[in-house]
N, CA, C, O and CB atoms as a CASP TS submission, in Angstrom:
PFRMAT TS
TARGET T0000
AUTHOR 0000-0000-0000
METHOD Language model
MODEL 1
PARENT N/A
ATOM      1  N   MET     1      84.231  -1.825   7.797  1.00  0.00           N
ATOM      2  CA  MET     1      83.254  -2.198   7.757  1.00  0.00           C
ATOM      3  C   MET     1      82.423  -1.042   7.878  1.00  0.00           C
ATOM      4  O   MET     1      81.245  -1.055   7.518  1.00  0.00           O
ATOM      5  CB  MET     1      83.147  -3.124   8.508  1.00  0.00           C
ATOM      6  N   LYS     2      83.294   0.504   8.636  1.00  0.00           N
ATOM      7  CA  LYS     2      82.061   1.169   8.694  1.00  0.00           C
ATOM      8  C   LYS     2      81.987   1.956   7.933  1.00  0.00           C
ATOM      9  O   LYS     2      80.991   2.676   7.985  1.00  0.00           O
ATOM     10  CB  LYS     2      81.723   1.670   9.675  1.00  0.00           C
ATOM     11  N   LEU     3      82.918   2.173   6.955  1.00  0.00           N
ATOM     12  CA  LEU     3      82.512   2.468   5.457  1.00  0.00           C
ATOM     13  C   LEU     3      81.570   1.887   4.786  1.00  0.00           C
ATOM     14  O   LEU     3      80.752   2.533   4.131  1.00  0.00           O
ATOM     15  CB  LEU     3      83.413   2.287   4.669  1.00  0.00           C
ATOM     16  N   ILE     4      81.570   0.470   4.874  1.00  0.00           N
ATOM     17  CA  ILE     4      80.427  -0.083   3.932  1.00  0.00           C
ATOM     18  C   ILE     4      79.568   0.523   4.048  1.00  0.00           C
ATOM     19  O   ILE     4      79.074   1.287   3.219  1.00  0.00           O
ATOM     20  CB  ILE     4      79.948  -1.274   4.015  1.00  0.00           C
ATOM     21  N   ASN     5      78.975   0.124   5.895  1.00  0.00           N
ATOM     22  CA  ASN     5      78.170   0.488   6.494  1.00  0.00           C
ATOM     23  C   ASN     5      77.478   1.754   5.806  1.00  0.00           C
ATOM     24  O   ASN     5      76.450   1.566   5.155  1.00  0.00           O
ATOM     25  CB  ASN     5      78.675   0.575   7.654  1.00  0.00           C
ATOM     26  N   ARG     6      78.228   3.555   5.980  1.00  0.00           N
ATOM     27  CA  ARG     6      78.084   4.046   5.165  1.00  0.00           C
ATOM     28  C   ARG     6      77.855   4.684   3.516  1.00  0.00           C
ATOM     29  O   ARG     6      77.586   5.769   3.000  1.00  0.00           O
ATOM     30  CB  ARG     6      78.296   4.010   5.581  1.00  0.00           C
ATOM     31  N   ILE     7      78.237   2.832   2.942  1.00  0.00           N
ATOM     32  CA  ILE     7      77.009   3.498   1.766  1.00  0.00           C
ATOM     33  C   ILE     7      76.498   2.236   1.255  1.00  0.00           C
ATOM     34  O   ILE     7      76.654   1.701   0.158  1.00  0.00           O
ATOM     35  CB  ILE     7      77.651   4.574   0.272  1.00  0.00           C
ATOM     36  N   ALA     8      75.868   1.886   2.265  1.00  0.00           N
ATOM     37  CA  ALA     8      74.639   1.400   2.812  1.00  0.00           C
ATOM     38  C   ALA     8      73.939   1.689   3.078  1.00  0.00           C
ATOM     39  O   ALA     8      72.951   1.576   2.352  1.00  0.00           O
ATOM     40  CB  ALA     8      74.486   1.000   3.383  1.00  0.00           C
ATOM     41  N   ASP     9      73.832   2.338   4.393  1.00  0.00           N
ATOM     42  CA  ASP     9      73.347   4.365   3.867  1.00  0.00           C
ATOM     43  C   ASP     9      72.823   4.476   2.841  1.00  0.00           C
ATOM     44  O   ASP     9      71.789   4.067   2.312  1.00  0.00           O
ATOM     45  CB  ASP     9      74.531   5.586   3.534  1.00  0.00           C
ATOM     46  N   ALA    10      74.031   5.370   2.471  1.00  0.00           N
ATOM     47  CA  ALA    10      74.136   6.191   1.425  1.00  0.00           C
ATOM     48  C   ALA    10      73.150   5.720  -0.340  1.00  0.00           C
ATOM     49  O   ALA    10      72.607   6.405  -1.208  1.00  0.00           O
ATOM     50  CB  ALA    10      75.859   6.202   1.342  1.00  0.00           C
ATOM     51  N   GLN    11      73.356   4.260  -0.142  1.00  0.00           N
ATOM     52  CA  GLN    11      72.470   3.642  -1.784  1.00  0.00           C
ATOM     53  C   GLN    11      71.690   3.106  -0.615  1.00  0.00           C
ATOM     54  O   GLN    11      71.975   1.916  -0.744  1.00  0.00           O
ATOM     55  CB  GLN    11      73.321   2.231  -3.345  1.00  0.00           C
ATOM     56  N   LYS    12      70.475   3.192   1.009  1.00  0.00           N
ATOM     57  CA  LYS    12      69.332   2.899   0.911  1.00  0.00           C
ATOM     58  C   LYS    12      69.363   1.225   0.867  1.00  0.00           C
ATOM     59  O   LYS    12      68.337   0.564   0.706  1.00  0.00           O
ATOM     60  CB  LYS    12      68.754   3.669  -0.242  1.00  0.00           C
ATOM     61  N   TRP    13      70.623   0.671   1.025  1.00  0.00           N
ATOM     62  CA  TRP    13      70.351  -1.227   1.353  1.00  0.00           C
ATOM     63  C   TRP    13      68.994  -1.784   1.586  1.00  0.00           C
ATOM     64  O   TRP    13      68.227  -0.904   1.976  1.00  0.00           O
ATOM     65  CB  TRP    13      71.081  -1.781   2.824  1.00  0.00           C
ATOM     66  N   GLY    14      68.581  -2.664   1.505  1.00  0.00           N
ATOM     67  CA  GLY    14      67.360  -3.124   2.141  1.00  0.00           C
ATOM     68  C   GLY    14      67.415  -3.928   2.963  1.00  0.00           C
ATOM     69  O   GLY    14      68.447  -4.464   2.561  1.00  0.00           O
ATOM     70  N   LYS    15      67.030  -4.733   4.208  1.00  0.00           N
ATOM     71  CA  LYS    15      66.925  -5.326   4.920  1.00  0.00           C
ATOM     72  C   LYS    15      67.004  -6.556   4.895  1.00  0.00           C
ATOM     73  O   LYS    15      67.074  -7.160   5.965  1.00  0.00           O
ATOM     74  CB  LYS    15      66.303  -5.031   5.234  1.00  0.00           C
ATOM     75  N   PRO    16      67.016  -7.311   3.555  1.00  0.00           N
ATOM     76  CA  PRO    16      67.551  -8.622   3.432  1.00  0.00           C
ATOM     77  C   PRO    16      69.859  -8.299   2.672  1.00  0.00           C
ATOM     78  O   PRO    16      70.900  -8.949   2.577  1.00  0.00           O
ATOM     79  CB  PRO    16      66.003  -9.613   1.909  1.00  0.00           C
ATOM     80  N   GLN    17      69.460  -7.242   2.458  1.00  0.00           N
ATOM     81  CA  GLN    17      71.292  -6.638   1.992  1.00  0.00           C
ATOM     82  C   GLN    17      72.271  -6.762   3.177  1.00  0.00           C
ATOM     83  O   GLN    17      73.411  -7.187   2.989  1.00  0.00           O
ATOM     84  CB  GLN    17      71.420  -4.697   1.563  1.00  0.00           C
ATOM     85  N   ARG    18      71.722  -6.301   4.702  1.00  0.00           N
ATOM     86  CA  ARG    18      71.434  -5.617   5.188  1.00  0.00           C
ATOM     87  C   ARG    18      72.362  -6.997   6.570  1.00  0.00           C
ATOM     88  O   ARG    18      73.436  -6.990   7.171  1.00  0.00           O
ATOM     89  CB  ARG    18      69.828  -4.977   4.856  1.00  0.00           C
ATOM     90  N   GLU    19      71.294  -7.864   6.508  1.00  0.00           N
ATOM     91  CA  GLU    19      71.394  -8.972   7.176  1.00  0.00           C
ATOM     92  C   GLU    19      71.989 -10.005   7.036  1.00  0.00           C
ATOM     93  O   GLU    19      72.211 -10.829   7.923  1.00  0.00           O
ATOM     94  CB  GLU    19      70.638  -9.283   7.306  1.00  0.00           C
ATOM     95  N   LYS    20      72.615 -10.121   4.824  1.00  0.00           N
ATOM     96  CA  LYS    20      73.984 -10.596   5.077  1.00  0.00           C
ATOM     97  C   LYS    20      75.103  -9.951   5.751  1.00  0.00           C
ATOM     98  O   LYS    20      75.602 -10.558   6.699  1.00  0.00           O
ATOM     99  CB  LYS    20      74.439 -10.841   4.031  1.00  0.00           C
ATOM    100  N   LEU    21      75.649  -8.650   5.366  1.00  0.00           N
ATOM    101  CA  LEU    21      76.432  -7.607   6.090  1.00  0.00           C
ATOM    102  C   LEU    21      76.661  -7.983   7.348  1.00  0.00           C
ATOM    103  O   LEU    21      77.852  -8.150   7.611  1.00  0.00           O
ATOM    104  CB  LEU    21      75.830  -6.334   6.132  1.00  0.00           C
ATOM    105  N   THR    22      75.784  -8.196   8.337  1.00  0.00           N
ATOM    106  CA  THR    22      75.542  -8.894   9.781  1.00  0.00           C
ATOM    107  C   THR    22      76.075 -10.002   9.720  1.00  0.00           C
ATOM    108  O   THR    22      77.062 -10.357  10.364  1.00  0.00           O
ATOM    109  CB  THR    22      74.159  -9.133  10.261  1.00  0.00           C
ATOM    110  N   TYR    23      75.606 -10.487   9.122  1.00  0.00           N
ATOM    111  CA  TYR    23      76.130 -12.219   8.688  1.00  0.00           C
ATOM    112  C   TYR    23      77.269 -11.950   8.683  1.00  0.00           C
ATOM    113  O   TYR    23      77.953 -12.375   9.614  1.00  0.00           O
ATOM    114  CB  TYR    23      75.739 -13.061   7.214  1.00  0.00           C
ATOM    115  N   VAL    24      77.914 -11.109   7.582  1.00  0.00           N
ATOM    116  CA  VAL    24      79.769 -11.302   7.712  1.00  0.00           C
ATOM    117  C   VAL    24      80.806 -10.416   8.811  1.00  0.00           C
ATOM    118  O   VAL    24      81.908 -10.788   9.214  1.00  0.00           O
ATOM    119  CB  VAL    24      80.454 -10.781   6.117  1.00  0.00           C
ATOM    120  N   PHE    25      80.002  -8.984   9.192  1.00  0.00           N
ATOM    121  CA  PHE    25      80.660  -8.586  10.319  1.00  0.00           C
ATOM    122  C   PHE    25      80.661  -8.821  10.875  1.00  0.00           C
ATOM    123  O   PHE    25      81.342  -8.205  11.694  1.00  0.00           O
ATOM    124  CB  PHE    25      80.750  -8.021  10.750  1.00  0.00           C
ATOM    125  N   GLN    26      80.057  -9.851  11.274  1.00  0.00           N
ATOM    126  CA  GLN    26      79.540 -11.034  12.947  1.00  0.00           C
ATOM    127  C   GLN    26      81.178 -11.704  12.971  1.00  0.00           C
ATOM    128  O   GLN    26      82.078 -11.565  13.799  1.00  0.00           O
ATOM    129  CB  GLN    26      77.723 -12.949  12.553  1.00  0.00           C
ATOM    130  N   HIS    27      81.102 -12.626  11.436  1.00  0.00           N
ATOM    131  CA  HIS    27      82.018 -13.961  11.277  1.00  0.00           C
ATOM    132  C   HIS    27      83.043 -12.622  11.253  1.00  0.00           C
ATOM    133  O   HIS    27      83.169 -12.482  12.470  1.00  0.00           O
ATOM    134  CB  HIS    27      81.842 -15.360   9.688  1.00  0.00           C
ATOM    135  N   LEU    28      83.988 -11.375  10.560  1.00  0.00           N
ATOM    136  CA  LEU    28      85.228 -10.845  10.280  1.00  0.00           C
ATOM    137  C   LEU    28      85.339 -10.202  12.141  1.00  0.00           C
ATOM    138  O   LEU    28      86.446  -9.869  12.565  1.00  0.00           O
ATOM    139  CB  LEU    28      85.192  -9.529   8.684  1.00  0.00           C
ATOM    140  N   GLY    29      84.390 -10.133  12.837  1.00  0.00           N
ATOM    141  CA  GLY    29      84.175  -9.855  14.276  1.00  0.00           C
ATOM    142  C   GLY    29      85.496 -10.484  14.918  1.00  0.00           C
ATOM    143  O   GLY    29      86.617 -10.111  15.265  1.00  0.00           O
ATOM    144  N   GLN    30      84.346 -12.230  14.856  1.00  0.00           N
ATOM    145  CA  GLN    30      85.380 -12.921  16.201  1.00  0.00           C
ATOM    146  C   GLN    30      86.427 -13.313  14.874  1.00  0.00           C
ATOM    147  O   GLN    30      86.350 -14.539  14.948  1.00  0.00           O
ATOM    148  CB  GLN    30      84.560 -14.721  17.496  1.00  0.00           C
ATOM    149  N   LEU    31      87.306 -13.057  13.771  1.00  0.00           N
ATOM    150  CA  LEU    31      88.339 -13.508  12.921  1.00  0.00           C
ATOM    151  C   LEU    31      89.729 -12.193  14.031  1.00  0.00           C
ATOM    152  O   LEU    31      90.804 -12.366  14.605  1.00  0.00           O
ATOM    153  CB  LEU    31      87.814 -13.117  10.681  1.00  0.00           C
ATOM    154  N   ASN    32      88.922 -11.167  13.817  1.00  0.00           N
ATOM    155  CA  ASN    32      89.802  -9.858  14.125  1.00  0.00           C
ATOM    156  C   ASN    32      89.476  -9.646  16.019  1.00  0.00           C
ATOM    157  O   ASN    32      89.728  -8.548  16.516  1.00  0.00           O
ATOM    158  CB  ASN    32      89.071  -8.199  12.918  1.00  0.00           C
ATOM    159  N   LYS    33      88.971 -10.685  16.829  1.00  0.00           N
ATOM    160  CA  LYS    33      89.638 -10.711  17.972  1.00  0.00           C
ATOM    161  C   LYS    33      90.806 -11.747  18.097  1.00  0.00           C
ATOM    162  O   LYS    33      91.913 -11.474  18.563  1.00  0.00           O
ATOM    163  CB  LYS    33      88.698 -10.896  18.938  1.00  0.00           C
ATOM    164  N   LEU    34      90.329 -13.243  17.515  1.00  0.00           N
ATOM    165  CA  LEU    34      90.647 -13.943  17.549  1.00  0.00           C
ATOM    166  C   LEU    34      92.693 -13.612  16.770  1.00  0.00           C
ATOM    167  O   LEU    34      93.560 -14.452  17.012  1.00  0.00           O
ATOM    168  CB  LEU    34      89.411 -14.703  17.094  1.00  0.00           C
ATOM    169  N   ARG    35      93.027 -12.285  15.901  1.00  0.00           N
ATOM    170  CA  ARG    35      93.652 -12.152  15.304  1.00  0.00           C
ATOM    171  C   ARG    35      95.091 -11.197  16.925  1.00  0.00           C
ATOM    172  O   ARG    35      96.280 -11.156  17.239  1.00  0.00           O
ATOM    173  CB  ARG    35      92.772 -11.503  13.852  1.00  0.00           C
ATOM    174  N   ASN    36      93.980 -10.775  17.264  1.00  0.00           N
ATOM    175  CA  ASN    36      95.065  -9.831  18.671  1.00  0.00           C
ATOM    176  C   ASN    36      94.719 -10.715  19.659  1.00  0.00           C
ATOM    177  O   ASN    36      94.933 -10.547  20.859  1.00  0.00           O
ATOM    178  CB  ASN    36      94.600  -7.909  19.305  1.00  0.00           C
ATOM    179  N   ASP    37      94.317 -11.422  19.277  1.00  0.00           N
ATOM    180  CA  ASP    37      94.847 -12.830  21.084  1.00  0.00           C
ATOM    181  C   ASP    37      95.800 -12.964  20.613  1.00  0.00           C
ATOM    182  O   ASP    37      96.807 -12.669  21.256  1.00  0.00           O
ATOM    183  CB  ASP    37      94.105 -14.708  21.624  1.00  0.00           C
ATOM    184  N   ILE    38      95.949 -13.622  18.869  1.00  0.00           N
ATOM    185  CA  ILE    38      97.032 -14.521  19.107  1.00  0.00           C
ATOM    186  C   ILE    38      98.596 -13.187  18.612  1.00  0.00           C
ATOM    187  O   ILE    38      99.700 -13.671  18.863  1.00  0.00           O
ATOM    188  CB  ILE    38      96.728 -16.282  17.849  1.00  0.00           C
ATOM    189  N   LEU    39      98.624 -12.021  18.122  1.00  0.00           N
ATOM    190  CA  LEU    39      99.184 -10.822  18.834  1.00  0.00           C
ATOM    191  C   LEU    39      99.384 -10.048  19.690  1.00  0.00           C
ATOM    192  O   LEU    39      99.821  -8.899  19.632  1.00  0.00           O
ATOM    193  CB  LEU    39      99.118 -10.363  18.662  1.00  0.00           C
ATOM    194  N   HIS    40      99.040 -10.711  20.605  1.00  0.00           N
ATOM    195  CA  HIS    40      98.538  -9.396  21.951  1.00  0.00           C
ATOM    196  C   HIS    40      99.525 -10.160  23.305  1.00  0.00           C
ATOM    197  O   HIS    40     100.365  -9.743  24.102  1.00  0.00           O
ATOM    198  CB  HIS    40      96.084  -9.406  22.516  1.00  0.00           C
ATOM    199  N   TYR    41      98.850 -11.527  23.008  1.00  0.00           N
ATOM    200  CA  TYR    41      99.378 -12.781  24.170  1.00  0.00           C
ATOM    201  C   TYR    41      99.990 -13.803  23.091  1.00  0.00           C
ATOM    202  O   TYR    41     100.224 -14.632  23.970  1.00  0.00           O
ATOM    203  CB  TYR    41      97.866 -13.687  25.281  1.00  0.00           C
ATOM    204  N   GLY    42     100.381 -14.352  22.091  1.00  0.00           N
ATOM    205  CA  GLY    42     101.280 -14.955  21.920  1.00  0.00           C
ATOM    206  C   GLY    42      99.667 -16.120  21.433  1.00  0.00           C
ATOM    207  O   GLY    42      98.459 -15.902  21.526  1.00  0.00           O
ATOM    208  N   ALA    43     100.379 -17.200  20.979  1.00  0.00           N
ATOM    209  CA  ALA    43      99.535 -18.748  21.320  1.00  0.00           C
ATOM    210  C   ALA    43     101.660 -19.911  21.104  1.00  0.00           C
ATOM    211  O   ALA    43     102.812 -19.717  20.716  1.00  0.00           O
ATOM    212  CB  ALA    43      97.480 -19.313  19.141  1.00  0.00           C
ATOM    213  N   SER    44     100.651 -21.131  21.789  1.00  0.00           N
ATOM    214  CA  SER    44     100.987 -22.413  22.359  1.00  0.00           C
ATOM    215  C   SER    44     101.495 -22.901  21.769  1.00  0.00           C
ATOM    216  O   SER    44     102.528 -22.235  21.690  1.00  0.00           O
ATOM    217  CB  SER    44     100.300 -23.163  22.717  1.00  0.00           C
ATOM    218  N   PRO    45     101.662 -24.198  20.807  1.00  0.00           N
ATOM    219  CA  PRO    45     101.454 -25.555  21.036  1.00  0.00           C
ATOM    220  C   PRO    45     101.266 -26.219  21.904  1.00  0.00           C
ATOM    221  O   PRO    45     101.837 -25.933  22.956  1.00  0.00           O
ATOM    222  CB  PRO    45     102.034 -26.045  20.765  1.00  0.00           C
ATOM    223  N   THR    46     100.313 -27.497  21.851  1.00  0.00           N
ATOM    224  CA  THR    46      99.791 -28.300  22.920  1.00  0.00           C
ATOM    225  C   THR    46     100.592 -29.516  22.540  1.00  0.00           C
ATOM    226  O   THR    46     100.874 -30.006  23.634  1.00  0.00           O
ATOM    227  CB  THR    46      98.125 -28.483  22.989  1.00  0.00           C
ATOM    228  N   ASP    47     101.102 -30.256  21.635  1.00  0.00           N
ATOM    229  CA  ASP    47     101.246 -31.359  21.923  1.00  0.00           C
ATOM    230  C   ASP    47     103.038 -31.406  20.779  1.00  0.00           C
ATOM    231  O   ASP    47     103.435 -30.476  20.078  1.00  0.00           O
ATOM    232  CB  ASP    47      99.615 -32.357  21.558  1.00  0.00           C
ATOM    233  N   ARG    48     103.709 -32.706  20.962  1.00  0.00           N
ATOM    234  CA  ARG    48     104.669 -32.190  19.883  1.00  0.00           C
ATOM    235  C   ARG    48     104.391 -32.618  18.524  1.00  0.00           C
ATOM    236  O   ARG    48     105.221 -33.210  17.834  1.00  0.00           O
ATOM    237  CB  ARG    48     106.041 -32.601  20.161  1.00  0.00           C
ATOM    238  N   THR    49     103.424 -32.369  18.210  1.00  0.00           N
ATOM    239  CA  THR    49     102.646 -32.363  16.859  1.00  0.00           C
ATOM    240  C   THR    49     103.099 -31.044  16.271  1.00  0.00           C
ATOM    241  O   THR    49     103.987 -30.766  15.465  1.00  0.00           O
ATOM    242  CB  THR    49     100.923 -32.449  17.008  1.00  0.00           C
ATOM    243  N   PHE    50     102.281 -30.380  16.876  1.00  0.00           N
ATOM    244  CA  PHE    50     102.245 -28.430  16.404  1.00  0.00           C
ATOM    245  C   PHE    50     100.572 -28.994  16.051  1.00  0.00           C
ATOM    246  O   PHE    50      99.958 -27.937  15.902  1.00  0.00           O
ATOM    247  CB  PHE    50     103.685 -27.470  14.415  1.00  0.00           C
ATOM    248  N   THR    51      99.905 -29.770  15.918  1.00  0.00           N
ATOM    249  CA  THR    51      98.079 -29.607  15.464  1.00  0.00           C
ATOM    250  C   THR    51      98.200 -28.424  16.163  1.00  0.00           C
ATOM    251  O   THR    51      98.577 -27.344  15.706  1.00  0.00           O
ATOM    252  CB  THR    51      96.598 -30.866  16.099  1.00  0.00           C
ATOM    253  N   THR    52      97.919 -28.634  17.102  1.00  0.00           N
ATOM    254  CA  THR    52      96.774 -27.609  17.854  1.00  0.00           C
ATOM    255  C   THR    52      97.570 -26.526  18.186  1.00  0.00           C
ATOM    256  O   THR    52      98.767 -26.479  17.901  1.00  0.00           O
ATOM    257  CB  THR    52      95.970 -28.183  19.299  1.00  0.00           C
ATOM    258  N   TRP    53      97.205 -25.994  18.544  1.00  0.00           N
ATOM    259  CA  TRP    53      97.867 -24.657  19.495  1.00  0.00           C
ATOM    260  C   TRP    53      96.346 -23.666  20.076  1.00  0.00           C
ATOM    261  O   TRP    53      95.259 -23.456  19.537  1.00  0.00           O
ATOM    262  CB  TRP    53      99.161 -23.367  18.154  1.00  0.00           C
ATOM    263  N   LYS    54      96.977 -23.211  21.492  1.00  0.00           N
ATOM    264  CA  LYS    54      96.126 -22.943  22.807  1.00  0.00           C
ATOM    265  C   LYS    54      96.891 -21.219  22.860  1.00  0.00           C
ATOM    266  O   LYS    54      98.024 -20.748  22.958  1.00  0.00           O
ATOM    267  CB  LYS    54      96.543 -24.335  24.500  1.00  0.00           C
ATOM    268  N   VAL    55      95.637 -20.768  22.744  1.00  0.00           N
ATOM    269  CA  VAL    55      96.017 -19.199  22.398  1.00  0.00           C
ATOM    270  C   VAL    55      95.335 -18.215  23.914  1.00  0.00           C
ATOM    271  O   VAL    55      94.109 -18.165  23.811  1.00  0.00           O
ATOM    272  CB  VAL    55      95.017 -18.642  20.540  1.00  0.00           C
ATOM    273  N   THR    56      95.938 -17.342  25.443  1.00  0.00           N
ATOM    274  CA  THR    56      94.728 -17.399  26.424  1.00  0.00           C
ATOM    275  C   THR    56      96.614 -16.416  26.864  1.00  0.00           C
ATOM    276  O   THR    56      97.836 -16.424  26.714  1.00  0.00           O
ATOM    277  CB  THR    56      93.598 -19.353  27.374  1.00  0.00           C
ATOM    278  N   ASN    57      95.255 -15.646  27.547  1.00  0.00           N
ATOM    279  CA  ASN    57      95.855 -14.340  28.452  1.00  0.00           C
ATOM    280  C   ASN    57      96.167 -14.650  29.969  1.00  0.00           C
ATOM    281  O   ASN    57      96.351 -13.846  30.883  1.00  0.00           O
ATOM    282  CB  ASN    57      94.708 -13.065  28.492  1.00  0.00           C
ATOM    283  N   ARG    58      96.181 -16.390  29.999  1.00  0.00           N
ATOM    284  CA  ARG    58      96.332 -16.107  31.705  1.00  0.00           C
ATOM    285  C   ARG    58      97.341 -15.549  32.678  1.00  0.00           C
ATOM    286  O   ARG    58      97.207 -15.567  33.901  1.00  0.00           O
ATOM    287  CB  ARG    58      96.267 -17.165  32.267  1.00  0.00           C
ATOM    288  N   LEU    59      98.545 -14.964  31.896  1.00  0.00           N
ATOM    289  CA  LEU    59      99.781 -14.454  32.189  1.00  0.00           C
ATOM    290  C   LEU    59      99.534 -13.188  33.029  1.00  0.00           C
ATOM    291  O   LEU    59     100.176 -12.866  34.028  1.00  0.00           O
ATOM    292  CB  LEU    59     100.585 -14.201  30.916  1.00  0.00           C
ATOM    293  N   PHE    60      98.397 -12.445  32.417  1.00  0.00           N
ATOM    294  CA  PHE    60      97.297 -11.168  32.369  1.00  0.00           C
ATOM    295  C   PHE    60      95.958 -11.217  33.238  1.00  0.00           C
ATOM    296  O   PHE    60      95.533 -10.270  33.900  1.00  0.00           O
ATOM    297  CB  PHE    60      96.752 -11.011  30.843  1.00  0.00           C
ATOM    298  N   ALA    61      95.258 -12.694  33.110  1.00  0.00           N
ATOM    299  CA  ALA    61      94.531 -12.238  34.262  1.00  0.00           C
ATOM    300  C   ALA    61      95.034 -11.323  35.377  1.00  0.00           C
ATOM    301  O   ALA    61      96.089 -10.718  35.569  1.00  0.00           O
ATOM    302  CB  ALA    61      94.163 -13.285  34.835  1.00  0.00           C
ATOM    303  N   HIS    62      93.627 -11.477  36.184  1.00  0.00           N
ATOM    304  CA  HIS    62      93.389 -10.552  37.363  1.00  0.00           C
ATOM    305  C   HIS    62      93.943 -12.214  37.874  1.00  0.00           C
ATOM    306  O   HIS    62      93.760 -13.394  37.574  1.00  0.00           O
ATOM    307  CB  HIS    62      91.537  -9.581  37.823  1.00  0.00           C
ATOM    308  N   LEU    63      95.021 -11.054  39.200  1.00  0.00           N
ATOM    309  CA  LEU    63      95.335 -11.894  40.483  1.00  0.00           C
ATOM    310  C   LEU    63      93.728 -12.034  41.507  1.00  0.00           C
ATOM    311  O   LEU    63      92.740 -11.300  41.559  1.00  0.00           O
ATOM    312  CB  LEU    63      96.779 -10.907  41.471  1.00  0.00           C
ATOM    313  N   GLU    64      94.047 -13.202  42.146  1.00  0.00           N
ATOM    314  CA  GLU    64      93.367 -13.290  43.740  1.00  0.00           C
ATOM    315  C   GLU    64      93.475 -11.822  43.825  1.00  0.00           C
ATOM    316  O   GLU    64      93.839 -11.223  42.813  1.00  0.00           O
ATOM    317  CB  GLU    64      94.291 -14.266  45.176  1.00  0.00           C
ATOM    318  N   LYS    65      93.102 -10.906  45.321  1.00  0.00           N
ATOM    319  CA  LYS    65      93.797 -10.387  45.861  1.00  0.00           C
ATOM    320  C   LYS    65      94.984 -10.645  46.719  1.00  0.00           C
ATOM    321  O   LYS    65      95.121 -11.665  47.395  1.00  0.00           O
ATOM    322  CB  LYS    65      93.210  -9.979  46.167  1.00  0.00           C
ATOM    323  N   MET    66      95.572  -9.967  46.674  1.00  0.00           N
ATOM    324  CA  MET    66      97.701 -10.136  47.850  1.00  0.00           C
ATOM    325  C   MET    66      97.604 -10.514  49.035  1.00  0.00           C
ATOM    326  O   MET    66      98.792 -10.372  49.326  1.00  0.00           O
ATOM    327  CB  MET    66      98.820  -8.491  48.356  1.00  0.00           C
ATOM    328  N   SER    67      97.006 -10.991  50.224  1.00  0.00           N
ATOM    329  CA  SER    67      97.346 -10.005  51.544  1.00  0.00           C
ATOM    330  C   SER    67      98.358  -8.826  51.974  1.00  0.00           C
ATOM    331  O   SER    67      99.372  -8.359  51.457  1.00  0.00           O
ATOM    332  CB  SER    67      97.652 -10.777  52.410  1.00  0.00           C
ATOM    333  N   ALA    68      97.956  -8.676  52.626  1.00  0.00           N
ATOM    334  CA  ALA    68      98.726  -6.986  53.185  1.00  0.00           C
ATOM    335  C   ALA    68      99.452  -7.849  53.707  1.00  0.00           C
ATOM    336  O   ALA    68      98.997  -8.880  54.203  1.00  0.00           O
ATOM    337  CB  ALA    68      97.975  -5.562  54.323  1.00  0.00           C
ATOM    338  N   LYS    69     101.005  -7.476  53.661  1.00  0.00           N
ATOM    339  CA  LYS    69     102.155  -8.042  54.875  1.00  0.00           C
ATOM    340  C   LYS    69     102.673  -6.588  55.513  1.00  0.00           C
ATOM    341  O   LYS    69     103.508  -6.573  56.417  1.00  0.00           O
ATOM    342  CB  LYS    69     103.769  -9.088  54.072  1.00  0.00           C
TER
END
């Protein structure tokens, strides 16, 4: 995406072309986040038919502060 933006700068792309890039890059960003979540946290089926999967960072999320013993 950085390289495409550099090309757009060098070629002085107009606002309509830039808006199209922004739209595509936003979607690519969402796909990249999903990819990272699956890679780092894994995915688990939510039922026995394996039609729905869940990705969560629940095991790694911050825990409530534990009381001192």
